[in-house]
C-alpha positions as CSV (number, residue, x, y, z in Angstrom):
1,M,18.6,-9.2,26.6
2,S,19.3,-12.0,28.4
3,I,18.3,-15.8,27.6
4,S,15.2,-15.7,29.4
5,D,14.5,-12.1,28.5
6,H,14.4,-13.2,24.5
7,A,12.6,-16.6,25.4
8,Q,10.1,-14.3,26.8
9,H,9.6,-11.4,23.7
10,A,9.5,-14.6,21.6
11,Q,6.6,-16.0,23.6
12,D,5.0,-12.4,23.6
13,N,5.5,-12.1,19.6
14,Y,4.0,-15.6,19.2
15,F,0.8,-15.2,21.3
16,M,0.1,-11.8,20.1
17,M,0.4,-12.6,16.1
18,L,-2.3,-15.0,17.6
19,A,-4.3,-12.6,19.2
20,I,-4.0,-10.5,15.5
21,E,-5.6,-13.1,14.0
22,Q,-8.3,-13.4,16.1
23,A,-8.6,-9.8,15.6
24,K,-9.0,-9.9,11.9
25,Q,-12.1,-12.3,12.2
26,G,-14.1,-9.2,12.7
27,L,-12.5,-6.7,10.6
28,Y,-15.4,-6.7,8.1
29,T,-18.1,-6.2,11.2
30,T,-16.9,-4.0,13.4
31,R,-17.6,-0.6,11.8
32,P,-17.2,2.1,13.6
33,N,-15.3,-0.1,16.4
34,P,-11.7,-1.2,16.1
35,A,-11.2,-4.8,15.3
36,V,-9.6,-6.5,18.2
37,G,-8.5,-9.5,19.2
38,C,-7.6,-11.2,22.5
39,V,-5.7,-14.2,24.0
40,I,-5.5,-15.4,27.8
41,V,-2.3,-17.6,28.6
42,Q,-1.9,-19.8,31.3
43,S,1.7,-21.5,32.3
44,G,2.4,-21.3,27.8
45,E,-1.3,-22.5,26.6
46,I,-4.1,-20.6,25.5
47,V,-6.9,-20.6,28.2
48,G,-9.6,-18.5,26.5
49,Q,-9.2,-16.4,23.3
50,G,-11.8,-14.1,21.6
51,F,-12.3,-10.8,19.3
52,H,-14.6,-8.2,19.0
53,P,-17.3,-9.2,16.7
54,K,-19.8,-5.8,16.3
55,A,-20.4,-2.6,17.8
56,G,-22.7,-3.0,20.7
57,E,-21.3,-6.8,21.8
58,P,-19.2,-7.6,24.4
59,H,-15.5,-7.0,23.7
60,A,-12.3,-9.5,22.9
61,E,-11.4,-9.2,26.1
62,V,-14.9,-10.5,27.5
63,F,-15.3,-13.4,25.1
64,A,-11.8,-14.6,26.2
65,L,-12.5,-14.2,29.8
66,R,-15.3,-16.0,29.4
67,A,-13.9,-19.3,27.7
68,A,-10.7,-18.9,30.4
69,G,-13.2,-19.0,33.1
70,S,-11.2,-19.6,36.6
71,Q,-8.2,-20.1,34.6
72,A,-7.7,-16.3,34.2
73,K,-6.7,-15.9,37.4
74,A,-2.9,-14.8,37.3
75,A,-2.9,-15.8,33.7
76,T,-1.4,-13.1,30.9
77,A,-3.9,-11.2,28.4
78,Y,-2.3,-10.8,25.1
79,V,-5.0,-7.7,23.5
80,T,-3.9,-5.8,20.2
81,L,-5.7,-2.3,21.4
82,E,-5.3,-1.0,24.6
83,P,-8.3,-2.1,27.5
84,C,-11.2,0.2,27.4
85,S,-11.6,2.4,30.8
86,H,-15.0,3.9,30.4
87,T,-18.3,2.6,30.1
88,G,-19.9,2.8,26.7
89,R,-22.5,0.5,25.1
90,T,-20.3,-2.2,27.6
91,P,-18.7,-2.0,30.6
92,P,-14.8,-1.5,31.0
93,C,-13.0,-4.0,30.0
94,A,-10.3,-3.2,31.7
95,L,-11.8,-3.9,34.9
96,A,-13.0,-7.0,33.6
97,L,-9.2,-8.1,33.4
98,I,-8.6,-6.9,36.9
99,N,-11.7,-8.1,38.6
100,A,-10.6,-11.8,36.7
101,G,-7.1,-11.7,38.5
102,L,-4.9,-11.1,35.4
103,K,-1.2,-10.9,36.4
104,R,0.2,-9.6,33.4
105,V,-1.2,-7.9,30.6
106,V,0.9,-7.4,26.9
107,I,-0.3,-4.7,24.7
108,A,0.2,-4.5,21.1
109,G,-0.9,-0.7,21.0
110,L,-2.1,2.2,22.8
111,D,-5.7,3.8,22.3
112,P,-6.1,7.3,20.8
113,N,-9.5,7.3,21.6
114,P,-9.8,10.7,24.3
115,Q,-12.2,8.3,26.0
116,V,-8.9,6.1,26.4
117,A,-5.7,7.2,25.8
118,G,-3.7,5.6,28.4
119,R,-6.4,5.4,30.8
120,G,-6.8,1.9,30.6
121,V,-3.1,0.7,31.4
122,A,-3.0,3.2,34.1
123,L,-6.5,1.1,35.6
124,L,-4.3,-2.3,35.1
125,E,-1.2,-0.8,36.8
126,Q,-2.7,1.0,39.7
127,A,-4.4,-2.8,40.2
128,G,-0.7,-4.4,40.6
129,I,-0.9,-5.8,37.1
130,E,2.5,-6.0,35.2
131,V,1.8,-4.4,31.7
132,T,3.8,-4.4,29.0
133,I,3.1,-2.5,25.8
134,G,4.3,-2.1,22.0
135,I,4.6,-6.2,20.7
136,L,4.0,-6.1,17.2
137,E,2.4,-3.0,17.3
138,E,3.4,-2.2,13.6
139,Q,1.0,-5.6,12.7
140,A,-1.7,-4.7,15.0
141,E,-2.2,-1.1,13.2
142,Q,-2.9,-2.3,10.1
143,L,-6.3,-3.3,11.8
144,N,-7.5,-0.5,12.6
145,L,-5.9,2.2,10.0
146,G,-8.6,4.4,9.9
147,F,-9.9,4.2,13.7
148,L,-6.9,5.1,14.9
149,K,-5.9,7.9,11.9
150,A,-9.3,9.3,12.9
151,M,-9.1,9.2,16.4
152,R,-5.5,11.5,16.2
153,T,-6.1,13.6,13.4
154,Q,-10.2,13.6,12.8
155,L,-9.9,12.5,9.5
156,P,-10.6,9.3,7.7
157,Y,-7.5,6.8,6.1
158,V,-8.4,7.0,2.8
159,R,-7.9,4.8,-0.4
160,L,-8.3,5.5,-3.9
161,K,-9.1,2.5,-5.9
162,I,-8.4,2.8,-10.0
163,A,-8.6,-0.2,-11.9
164,T,-6.3,0.3,-15.1
165,S,-4.9,-1.2,-18.5
166,L,-1.5,-1.6,-18.8
167,D,-1.2,2.1,-20.7
168,G,-2.6,3.8,-18.0
169,R,-6.0,3.7,-19.3
170,T,-9.6,3.6,-17.3
171,A,-12.1,4.1,-20.0
172,M,-12.7,4.1,-23.8
173,A,-13.4,7.3,-25.2
174,D,-17.2,6.8,-24.9
175,G,-16.5,5.8,-21.5
176,E,-16.9,2.0,-22.0
177,S,-15.5,0.5,-18.8
178,K,-16.4,-2.8,-18.0
179,W,-15.3,-4.7,-17.5
180,I,-11.1,-3.6,-17.6
181,T,-10.2,-5.9,-14.4
182,G,-11.2,-9.6,-14.1
183,A,-13.6,-11.3,-11.6
184,A,-10.9,-12.1,-9.2
185,A,-9.7,-8.1,-9.0
186,R,-13.4,-7.2,-8.8
187,E,-13.9,-9.9,-5.7
188,D,-10.7,-7.8,-4.2
189,V,-12.5,-4.9,-4.2
190,Q,-15.8,-6.1,-2.0
191,R,-12.7,-6.9,0.4
192,L,-11.8,-3.2,0.4
193,R,-15.4,-2.3,0.3
194,A,-16.0,-4.2,3.4
195,R,-13.7,-2.5,5.3
196,S,-15.0,1.0,4.5
197,G,-17.4,3.1,6.5
198,A,-18.2,5.3,3.1
199,I,-17.2,5.1,-0.6
200,I,-16.9,8.2,-2.3
201,T,-17.4,8.6,-6.1
202,G,-18.7,11.5,-8.4
203,S,-21.7,12.0,-10.3
204,Q,-20.3,11.4,-14.0
205,T,-19.4,7.4,-12.9
206,I,-23.2,7.4,-11.6
207,I,-24.1,8.9,-15.1
208,A,-21.7,6.7,-16.9
209,D,-22.2,3.4,-14.8
210,N,-25.0,3.3,-12.7
211,P,-23.0,1.5,-10.2
212,K,-24.3,0.1,-6.3
213,L,-21.2,0.4,-5.2
214,N,-22.4,-1.9,-2.2
215,V,-20.7,-4.8,-0.3
216,R,-22.2,-8.3,-1.8
217,S,-19.7,-10.6,-1.9
218,S,-20.0,-14.1,-0.5
219,Q,-16.4,-15.0,-0.2
220,L,-15.4,-12.7,2.5
221,G,-15.9,-15.3,5.2
222,V,-18.5,-14.1,7.4
223,D,-22.2,-13.8,6.8
224,I,-23.2,-11.2,4.8
225,G,-25.8,-9.9,6.6
226,Q,-23.2,-8.9,9.2
227,V,-21.4,-6.3,7.3
228,P,-22.5,-2.5,7.5
229,Q,-22.9,-1.1,4.2
230,P,-21.0,1.7,3.1
231,L,-22.4,5.0,3.1
232,V,-22.2,6.1,-0.3
233,V,-21.4,9.6,-1.2
234,V,-21.8,11.0,-4.4
235,L,-19.8,14.4,-5.4
236,D,-22.5,16.5,-7.3
237,R,-21.3,20.1,-7.2
238,R,-23.3,20.5,-10.3
239,Q,-26.3,19.1,-9.0
240,R,-26.7,16.7,-11.7
241,L,-28.5,14.1,-9.5
242,I,-31.2,14.3,-7.0
243,Y,-33.0,11.7,-5.0
244,A,-36.0,10.2,-6.4
245,A,-38.0,6.8,-6.1
246,D,-38.1,6.6,-9.9
247,S,-34.6,7.8,-10.9
248,A,-33.1,5.8,-13.2
249,Y,-29.9,5.5,-11.4
250,E,-30.3,2.8,-8.3
251,L,-28.2,5.0,-5.9
252,C,-30.6,7.8,-6.1
253,Q,-33.5,5.8,-5.4
254,E,-31.4,4.8,-1.6
255,Q,-32.5,7.1,0.7
256,Q,-28.8,7.3,2.8
257,T,-26.8,8.2,0.0
258,L,-25.4,10.9,0.6
259,Y,-24.9,14.4,-1.9
260,W,-22.0,16.4,-1.2
261,R,-22.4,19.6,-3.5
262,E,-19.7,21.8,-2.0
263,D,-15.9,22.1,-3.4
264,D,-14.1,21.3,-0.3
265,L,-12.8,17.7,-0.3
266,L,-11.2,18.1,3.2
267,S,-14.7,19.4,5.4
268,L,-16.2,16.3,3.6
269,L,-13.7,13.8,5.1
270,K,-14.2,15.5,8.6
271,H,-18.1,15.4,8.1
272,L,-17.9,12.2,7.3
273,V,-15.8,11.7,10.9
274,S,-17.2,13.7,13.0
275,E,-21.4,12.9,11.8
276,Y,-21.2,9.7,10.5
277,Q,-17.7,7.6,12.1
278,C,-16.6,6.7,8.6
279,Y,-12.6,6.1,9.6
280,E,-11.8,4.4,6.8
281,V,-12.8,6.0,3.4
282,L,-12.4,4.1,-0.6
283,V,-12.7,6.4,-3.7
284,E,-14.3,4.9,-6.3
285,A,-14.3,7.1,-9.2
286,G,-13.2,8.7,-12.5
287,A,-10.0,10.5,-13.7
288,S,-11.7,14.3,-11.8
289,V,-12.4,13.0,-8.7
290,A,-9.0,10.8,-8.2
291,G,-7.4,13.7,-9.7
292,S,-8.7,15.9,-7.1
293,F,-7.8,13.6,-4.2
294,L,-4.6,13.1,-5.3
295,N,-3.6,16.7,-5.8
296,Q,-4.7,17.7,-2.4
297,R,-3.1,15.6,-0.6
298,L,-5.5,13.5,0.7
299,V,-4.6,10.0,-0.1
300,D,-3.5,7.9,2.2
301,E,-3.4,4.6,-0.3
302,L,-3.0,4.3,-3.6
303,V,-4.9,0.8,-4.9
304,V,-4.2,0.3,-8.3
305,Y,-5.6,-3.0,-10.5
306,Q,-3.7,-3.4,-13.7
307,A,-5.2,-5.2,-16.5
308,P,-3.0,-7.2,-18.9
309,C,-4.0,-4.7,-21.8
310,V,-3.7,-1.6,-23.9
311,L,-6.5,0.6,-24.3
312,G,-4.6,3.1,-26.5
313,S,-4.4,6.9,-26.6
314,Q,-7.6,8.3,-27.2
315,A,-8.8,5.8,-24.0
316,R,-9.2,8.1,-20.5
317,A,-6.8,8.6,-18.4
318,M,-6.6,6.8,-14.8
319,V,-6.2,10.5,-13.0
320,E,-6.5,14.3,-14.2
321,V,-3.4,15.7,-12.7
322,N,-1.3,18.1,-14.9
323,P,2.3,18.7,-13.4
324,L,4.2,21.4,-15.2
325,S,7.8,19.9,-14.5
326,L,9.4,16.5,-12.8
327,A,9.9,18.6,-9.5
328,Q,6.3,18.7,-9.5
329,Q,5.2,15.0,-10.0
330,L,3.2,12.9,-7.4
331,R,5.3,10.2,-6.5
332,F,4.7,7.1,-4.2
333,Q,6.4,4.1,-2.8
334,Y,5.7,0.4,-3.6
335,T,4.3,-1.5,-0.4
336,E,2.7,-4.3,-2.0
337,S,2.2,-5.6,-5.5
338,K,0.6,-9.5,-6.3
339,L,-1.3,-11.0,-8.8
340,V,-4.9,-11.1,-8.3
341,G,-6.1,-13.3,-10.8
342,S,-4.7,-12.2,-14.0
343,D,-4.6,-9.0,-13.0
344,L,-1.5,-6.8,-11.2
345,K,-2.8,-5.4,-7.5
346,L,-0.4,-2.8,-6.9
347,T,-0.4,-0.8,-3.3
348,L,1.5,2.6,-3.0
349,Q,1.6,5.0,-0.1
350,P,2.2,8.6,-1.3
351,L,5.4,10.1,-0.3
């Protein structure tokens, strides 16, 4: 790589990182659309930037082009996801970039959505625009793990969240569990919920804790009214719960609560993608449901909040899995560990 190529690559990385920071501003509000950011650069200076705030509103490229105005001509656009090439609720962004007279477009990663899938790049190149692909692709993918997986596999990205003691217990023997972890950890869970199209729980959790399982934090950095509330799915195979306005359980009073009474969790996940456009799913449930998702290899990411306490051998285990030998153990790799208040947050991926 020549000195000039190296300088160009470093510049591309810098401005793409800024585009990723733009995209993060829509992380909690864009569902079911992906979070996308765009930065437009003219002669080394930023002349426009923007992000996609919400489904139905203009995409990131449009906001950036509006800010750039006439300075977009012969400029370079940095976009975290391939510009769309089809007309949906908004016009194609690839055409907007072409009409603005861009000289070059730098894209972090291609959009696997069958309606796009390389067509945006093809339109740009046919118009004589230089296209560079793959700048900070891995970092950009972290913004839209669910959307990208769903477009590729028709399955959502599944996070399993567990709050546990040092000795791997989630509740006392009688079910008492509020609260093992501290306020900071519970606030952090609000961020997981805000990213999720659906939250899956079990009927026993509803009966034991009567949770709301909603997004209600005022610390997300966005107007809480702009955050789509996740669909709550209750696994209720034994039909212990039914919708009733006078139910003692808050979630049973919500008409949008979905009850799943089949054994097939894989079918549920496919259903959430195809019928509800839920691309990121958070599982917040007891040991039995958590164990079912792990045993069936349906978990993409395990998030454990470990409190600095010991509950003892009579307390409830964090998951119900019963390997018969070490060869059958469920193994994970750590991707992140950090203190959240007084608790340790561990993020892991199955091996």
